[in-house]
VEXDREN-2710 file (C-alpha; in Angstrom, 1 decimal):
% VEXDREN-2710
k/r/px/py/pz
1/UNK/149.8/55.6/132.4
2/UNK/151.5/53.4/135.1
3/UNK/151.2/54.2/138.7
4/UNK/153.2/52.8/141.5
5/UNK/152.9/53.2/145.4
6/UNK/155.9/52.2/147.3
7/UNK/155.6/51.7/150.9
8/UNK/153.6/54.6/151.2
9/UNK/152.6/56.0/154.7
10/UNK/150.4/59.0/155.1
11/UNK/149.5/60.8/158.5
12/UNK/146.8/63.5/158.7
13/UNK/147.8/66.6/160.7
14/UNK/151.2/65.2/161.2
15/UNK/153.2/66.3/164.0
16/UNK/150.2/67.7/165.8
17/UNK/148.3/66.3/168.9
18/UNK/145.6/65.3/166.3
19/UNK/147.9/63.2/164.3
20/UNK/146.3/60.3/162.8
21/UNK/147.8/57.2/160.9
22/UNK/145.6/56.8/157.7
23/UNK/147.5/54.3/155.5
24/UNK/150.7/52.4/156.3
25/UNK/153.3/50.5/154.2
26/UNK/151.0/50.4/151.2
27/UNK/152.7/49.1/148.0
28/UNK/150.6/48.8/145.0
29/UNK/151.4/48.6/141.2
30/UNK/148.7/49.7/138.6
31/UNK/149.8/49.2/135.2
32/UNK/148.6/51.3/132.1
33/UNK/145.2/50.2/130.9
34/UNK/144.3/48.4/134.0
35/UNK/140.7/48.5/135.6
36/UNK/141.4/48.4/139.4
37/UNK/138.8/48.4/142.0
38/UNK/139.6/49.4/145.6
39/UNK/137.3/48.0/148.4
40/UNK/137.1/48.7/152.2
41/UNK/135.1/50.0/155.1
42/UNK/134.9/53.7/155.8
43/UNK/138.1/54.6/157.3
44/UNK/140.0/51.8/155.8
45/UNK/142.4/54.0/153.8
46/UNK/140.8/53.9/150.3
47/UNK/140.1/57.4/150.1
48/UNK/143.6/58.4/151.2
49/UNK/144.9/56.1/148.5
50/UNK/142.6/58.1/145.8
51/UNK/144.0/61.4/146.9
52/UNK/147.7/60.2/146.4
53/UNK/146.7/59.3/142.9
54/UNK/146.7/62.9/141.5
55/UNK/148.9/64.4/144.2
56/UNK/146.0/66.1/145.9
57/UNK/148.0/64.8/149.1
58/UNK/151.6/63.8/149.1
59/UNK/152.9/60.8/151.3
60/UNK/154.4/61.2/154.5
61/UNK/156.8/58.3/154.0
62/UNK/157.5/56.3/150.7
63/UNK/157.3/57.1/146.8
64/UNK/154.2/57.6/144.6
65/UNK/155.3/57.3/140.9
66/UNK/152.8/58.6/138.4
67/UNK/153.9/58.1/134.8
68/UNK/157.4/59.7/134.7
69/UNK/156.9/61.8/138.0
70/UNK/158.2/60.6/141.5
71/UNK/156.7/62.1/144.4
72/UNK/158.8/61.4/147.6
73/UNK/157.3/61.5/151.0
74/UNK/158.4/64.1/153.5
75/UNK/160.0/66.2/150.6
76/UNK/158.4/69.4/148.8
77/UNK/157.3/68.3/145.4
78/UNK/156.8/71.0/143.0
79/UNK/155.0/71.5/139.7
80/UNK/152.3/69.0/140.2
81/UNK/149.5/70.6/137.8
82/UNK/150.6/68.2/135.0
83/UNK/149.8/65.2/137.1
84/UNK/146.4/66.9/137.8
85/UNK/145.6/67.2/134.1
86/UNK/146.7/63.5/133.5
87/UNK/144.8/62.0/136.3
88/UNK/141.2/62.9/136.5
89/UNK/139.0/62.2/139.6
90/UNK/135.2/61.9/139.7
91/UNK/134.3/62.6/143.3
92/UNK/131.3/61.4/145.1
93/UNK/128.2/63.5/144.1
94/UNK/130.3/65.3/141.3
95/UNK/127.1/67.4/140.4
96/UNK/127.7/69.4/143.5
97/UNK/130.8/70.9/141.9
98/UNK/129.0/72.6/139.1
99/UNK/129.1/76.3/139.2
100/UNK/129.4/78.1/135.8
101/UNK/126.3/79.7/133.8
102/UNK/126.1/77.3/131.2
103/UNK/127.0/73.6/130.6
104/UNK/129.6/74.5/127.9
105/UNK/131.4/77.0/130.4
106/UNK/131.6/74.3/133.2
107/UNK/132.8/71.7/130.9
108/UNK/135.5/74.2/129.3
109/UNK/136.7/75.3/132.9
110/UNK/139.2/72.6/133.3
111/UNK/140.9/72.6/130.0
112/UNK/141.0/76.5/130.0
113/UNK/142.5/76.4/133.3
114/UNK/145.4/74.1/131.9
115/UNK/146.1/76.3/129.0
116/UNK/144.0/74.8/126.3
117/UNK/142.7/77.2/123.7
118/UNK/139.1/78.5/123.8
119/UNK/138.3/76.7/120.4
120/UNK/139.9/73.3/121.5
121/UNK/138.2/73.4/124.9
122/UNK/134.9/73.9/123.1
123/UNK/135.5/71.3/120.8
124/UNK/136.5/68.8/123.7
125/UNK/133.1/69.8/125.4
126/UNK/131.0/68.7/122.4
127/UNK/132.9/65.4/122.4
128/UNK/132.8/64.8/126.1
129/UNK/129.1/65.6/126.3
130/UNK/128.5/63.0/123.5
131/UNK/130.5/60.5/125.4
132/UNK/128.3/60.7/128.5
133/UNK/125.2/60.4/126.5
134/UNK/124.1/64.0/126.2
135/UNK/123.6/65.9/122.7
136/UNK/125.2/69.5/121.9
137/UNK/121.8/71.1/122.6
138/UNK/122.6/71.1/126.3
139/UNK/125.8/73.3/126.1
140/UNK/123.7/76.5/126.3
141/UNK/121.6/75.2/129.1
142/UNK/122.3/76.2/132.7
143/UNK/123.6/73.1/134.5
144/UNK/121.1/73.8/137.3
145/UNK/118.0/73.6/135.2
146/UNK/119.0/69.9/134.5
147/UNK/117.8/66.6/136.4
148/UNK/120.2/65.1/138.8
149/UNK/121.2/62.5/136.5
150/UNK/122.0/64.9/133.7
151/UNK/124.1/67.1/136.0
152/UNK/126.1/64.1/137.1
153/UNK/126.8/63.4/133.5
154/UNK/127.8/67.0/132.8
155/UNK/130.2/66.9/135.8
156/UNK/131.6/63.6/134.5
157/UNK/132.0/65.3/131.0
158/UNK/134.1/68.1/132.6
159/UNK/136.6/65.6/133.7
160/UNK/136.7/63.7/130.4
161/UNK/137.2/67.1/128.8
162/UNK/140.8/67.1/130.3
163/UNK/141.6/64.0/128.3
164/UNK/143.2/62.2/131.1
165/UNK/145.1/59.1/131.0
166/UNK/144.0/58.0/134.3
167/UNK/140.3/58.0/135.5
168/UNK/139.6/57.7/139.3
169/UNK/136.0/57.1/140.3
170/UNK/135.3/57.8/143.9
171/UNK/131.8/55.9/144.8
172/UNK/130.6/57.3/141.2
173/UNK/127.0/55.8/141.7
174/UNK/126.3/57.0/145.2
175/UNK/122.6/58.3/145.4
176/UNK/121.5/56.6/142.1
177/UNK/118.8/54.0/141.7
178/UNK/119.8/50.3/140.4
179/UNK/119.0/51.4/136.7
180/UNK/120.9/54.8/137.0
181/UNK/123.8/52.8/138.7
182/UNK/123.9/50.3/135.9
183/UNK/123.9/53.0/133.2
184/UNK/126.7/55.1/134.8
185/UNK/129.0/52.1/135.4
186/UNK/128.3/50.6/131.8
187/UNK/129.2/54.1/130.5
188/UNK/132.6/54.1/132.5
189/UNK/133.5/50.8/131.2
190/UNK/133.0/51.7/127.8
191/UNK/135.1/54.8/128.2
192/UNK/137.6/52.6/129.8
193/UNK/137.8/50.5/126.7
194/UNK/137.4/53.3/124.0
195/UNK/139.9/55.7/125.5
196/UNK/142.3/52.9/126.8
197/UNK/142.2/54.4/130.2
198/UNK/143.7/53.4/133.4
199/UNK/140.6/53.1/135.6
200/UNK/140.6/53.0/139.5
201/UNK/137.1/52.5/141.1
202/UNK/136.8/53.2/144.7
203/UNK/133.7/51.5/145.8
204/UNK/131.6/49.9/148.4
205/UNK/129.8/47.8/145.7
206/UNK/131.2/44.2/145.7
207/UNK/129.0/43.6/142.6
208/UNK/130.5/46.6/140.7
209/UNK/134.0/45.4/141.5
210/UNK/133.3/41.8/140.5
211/UNK/131.8/42.6/137.4
212/UNK/134.1/45.5/135.9
213/UNK/137.3/45.3/137.5
214/UNK/140.4/43.4/136.2
215/UNK/142.0/43.5/139.8
216/UNK/140.8/44.3/143.2
217/UNK/142.4/45.6/146.3
218/UNK/141.1/45.1/149.6
219/UNK/142.1/47.7/152.3
220/UNK/141.7/47.2/156.1
221/UNK/142.6/49.5/158.9
222/UNK/145.1/51.6/156.6
223/UNK/146.9/48.4/155.2
224/UNK/146.6/46.5/151.9
225/UNK/144.6/43.3/153.1
226/UNK/144.5/41.3/149.7
227/UNK/145.0/41.8/146.0
228/UNK/144.2/39.9/143.1
229/UNK/141.6/39.2/140.3
230/UNK/137.8/39.2/141.2
231/UNK/137.9/35.4/141.3
232/UNK/141.0/35.1/143.5
233/UNK/139.6/37.7/146.1
234/UNK/136.0/36.5/146.3
235/UNK/137.0/32.9/146.5
236/UNK/138.1/33.7/150.0
237/UNK/134.9/34.6/151.5
238/UNK/135.8/33.5/154.9
239/UNK/138.7/35.9/154.9
240/UNK/136.6/38.7/153.9
241/UNK/134.0/38.1/156.7
242/UNK/136.7/38.4/159.3
243/UNK/137.1/41.9/158.4
244/UNK/133.4/42.5/158.0
245/UNK/133.2/42.3/154.2
246/UNK/131.1/40.0/152.2
247/UNK/131.2/38.6/148.8
248/UNK/129.0/39.6/145.9
249/UNK/125.2/38.6/146.2
250/UNK/125.5/36.1/143.2
251/UNK/128.4/34.4/145.1
252/UNK/126.4/34.2/148.2
253/UNK/123.4/32.7/146.3
254/UNK/125.8/30.2/144.6
255/UNK/127.0/29.2/148.2
256/UNK/123.4/28.5/149.4
257/UNK/122.5/26.6/146.3
258/UNK/125.6/24.3/146.6
259/UNK/124.8/23.5/150.2
260/UNK/121.1/23.0/149.6
261/UNK/121.6/20.5/146.8
262/UNK/124.8/19.3/147.9
263/UNK/126.6/20.0/144.8
264/UNK/129.7/22.0/143.5
265/UNK/129.6/24.1/140.6
266/UNK/132.3/24.4/138.1
267/UNK/133.6/27.6/139.4
268/UNK/132.8/30.7/141.3
269/UNK/130.2/32.9/139.4
270/UNK/130.9/36.6/139.3
271/UNK/127.9/37.4/137.4
272/UNK/124.0/36.2/137.4
273/UNK/123.9/35.3/133.7
274/UNK/126.7/32.6/134.0
275/UNK/125.4/31.5/137.4
276/UNK/121.8/30.9/136.3
277/UNK/122.9/29.2/132.9
278/UNK/125.0/26.6/134.9
279/UNK/122.2/26.3/137.5
280/UNK/119.7/25.6/134.6
281/UNK/122.0/23.0/133.1
282/UNK/122.3/21.0/136.4
283/UNK/118.5/21.2/137.2
284/UNK/117.8/19.9/133.6
285/UNK/120.3/17.0/134.1
286/UNK/118.8/16.3/137.6
287/UNK/115.2/16.2/136.1
288/UNK/116.3/14.1/133.2
289/UNK/117.9/11.4/135.5
290/UNK/114.8/11.1/137.6
END
């Protein structure tokens, strides 16, 4: 499902003494099947963009086009329920939204609320639970008897059971240790490929953006600061530092190595494996020439 933001502006508490401009003149096209990462400091506007993606909020000005629906700023937009079925959001700490007696009931809640039959909802629950790495034996358990990691996976299964075309991830690894973060991010990437999803990751992690995204958007003070492939965006380290952001750690390490050995590597490396491979080749050549 294609999504397009066209000159979108949003003001919180508009026409009140507490009015605040959150985003301004944001134009962004997200094509179907794309994995997009949105990066920026707290208050940069990235979470406001996220809420526009399934019409949790609608623009003050501009347009948001989601599939075949156009949401026009400043106008009343009716029948937005279908959008919320097609665009699933995994919020920060999604396990805090669990509330049903059993895992099955929690996962089925969303599909049932959108008119899916009980039988189909249960079938979706089994499938979604399997996709997040949990067996069907968890269906009858209370979600509150599970570990924190299992609870998070159940809450993600509840979003997947809606069978969305677009998956929006709001800091999905918050609170996880490095191992848990990697497992969750690998799971989302697998789902992105297997389900042919349009995936939008809102994150502070430069590393996750570099590893998984096809395209990156940098937000700064409510405006779109830069957009491009991970290589294009992270090749401009100086520009990012101007707004208080940094490049992934592997690129920082590469810059230090290049400076120390007075050498220029063949490309900007976005992952540690490719970086260490080229570094090893360079060191072997250097040793061999001495």
